[in-house]
C-alpha positions in Angstrom: -0.2 0.0 0.1 0.9 3.7 -0.2 1.8 3.8 3.4 4.0 0.8 3.3 6.0 2.2 0.5 6.3 5.4 2.4 7.5 3.7 5.4 9.9 1.6 3.4 11.1 4.8 1.5 11.8 6.4 5.2 13.6 3.3 6.4 15.8 3.1 3.3 16.6 6.7 3.5 17.3 6.4 7.2 19.7 3.3 6.5 21.4 5.2 3.9 21.9 8.4 6.0 23.0 6.5 8.8 25.9 4.6 6.8 26.5 7.9 5.4 27.1 9.5 8.7 29.4 6.6 10.0 31.4 6.9 6.8 31.8 10.8 7.2 32.5 10.6 11.0 34.1 7.3 11.7 35.7 8.6 15.1 32.6 10.2 16.5 31.0 8.2 19.0 27.6 10.1 19.3 27.4 9.8 15.4 28.1 6.2 15.4 25.7 5.5 18.2 22.9 7.6 16.5 23.7 5.8 13.3 23.6 2.4 14.7 20.4 3.1 16.5 18.9 4.4 13.1 20.2 1.3 11.6 18.4 -0.8 14.1 15.1 1.1 14.2 14.4 1.8 10.6 13.7 -1.7 9.6 11.7 -2.4 12.6 9.6 0.5 11.8 9.3 -0.6 8.4 8.2 -4.0 9.6 5.7 -2.7 12.1 4.0 -0.5 9.3 3.5 -3.5 7.0 2.0 -5.6 10.1 -0.2 -2.6 10.8 -1.4 -2.5 7.3 -2.0 -6.5 7.1 -4.2 -6.2 10.4 -6.2 -3.6 8.9 -6.9 -5.4 5.9 -7.7 -8.6 7.9 -10.2 -6.6 9.8 -11.7 -5.3 6.8 -12.0 -8.8 5.4 -13.3 -10.3 8.6 -16.0 -7.5 8.6 -17.0 -8.5 5.2 -17.1 -12.1 6.0 -19.4 -11.3 9.2 -21.6 -9.2 6.8 -21.9 -12.0 4.0 -22.6 -14.5 7.1 -25.4 -12.4 8.4 -26.8 -11.9 4.7 -26.7 -15.7 4.2 -28.4 -16.4 7.6 -31.4 -14.2 6.8 -31.6 -15.7 3.5 -31.5 -19.2 4.9 -34.4 -18.0 7.3 -36.4 -16.8 4.4 -35.7 -20.2 2.4 -36.8 -22.2 5.6 -40.1 -19.9 6.0 -40.7 -20.8 2.2 -40.2 -24.4 2.7 -42.7 -24.4 5.4 -45.3 -22.7 3.5 -44.9 -25.1 0.6 -45.3 -28.0 3.1 -48.5 -26.4 4.2 -49.7 -26.0 0.5 -48.8 -29.4 -0.2 -50.9 -30.6 2.7 -53.7 -28.5 1.6 -53.5 -30.0 -1.9 -53.3 -33.8 -0.6 -56.4 -32.8 1.4 -58.2 -31.4 -2.0 -56.9 -34.3 -3.8 -58.5 -36.7 -1.4 -61.8 -34.9 -1.6 -61.6 -34.7 -5.1 -61.3 -38.4 -5.2 -64.2 -39.0 -3.1 -66.3 -36.7 -5.1 -65.4 -38.5 -8.2 -66.1 -41.9 -6.6 -69.5 -40.6 -5.5 -70.2 -39.3 -9.3 -69.3 -42.9 -10.4 -71.5 -44.7 -8.0 -74.4 -42.2 -9.0 -74.0 -43.2 -12.6 
């Protein structure tokens, strides 16, 4: 991402400046100490930024998964209601079929 690229650029610049400072002032203890500290911290900061970006991405993915799961649960509930309604209608049709068979039978007997 853009933030990762910026963090990596800053880290690379820090490493380059630290090496340059050590080369330019090889006998200055404070410069060497700060440069070594910069060499150690820059990659850690870049890695931390990458981890933060990964966590944010994972959080967004998790949110989308939960939203999709909620949607699918609602659709599943609707399907179950439709199945129950179809079973009720099927029961009514079976009753109607039985009644129709009796009426047909009575008509045949009357003839």
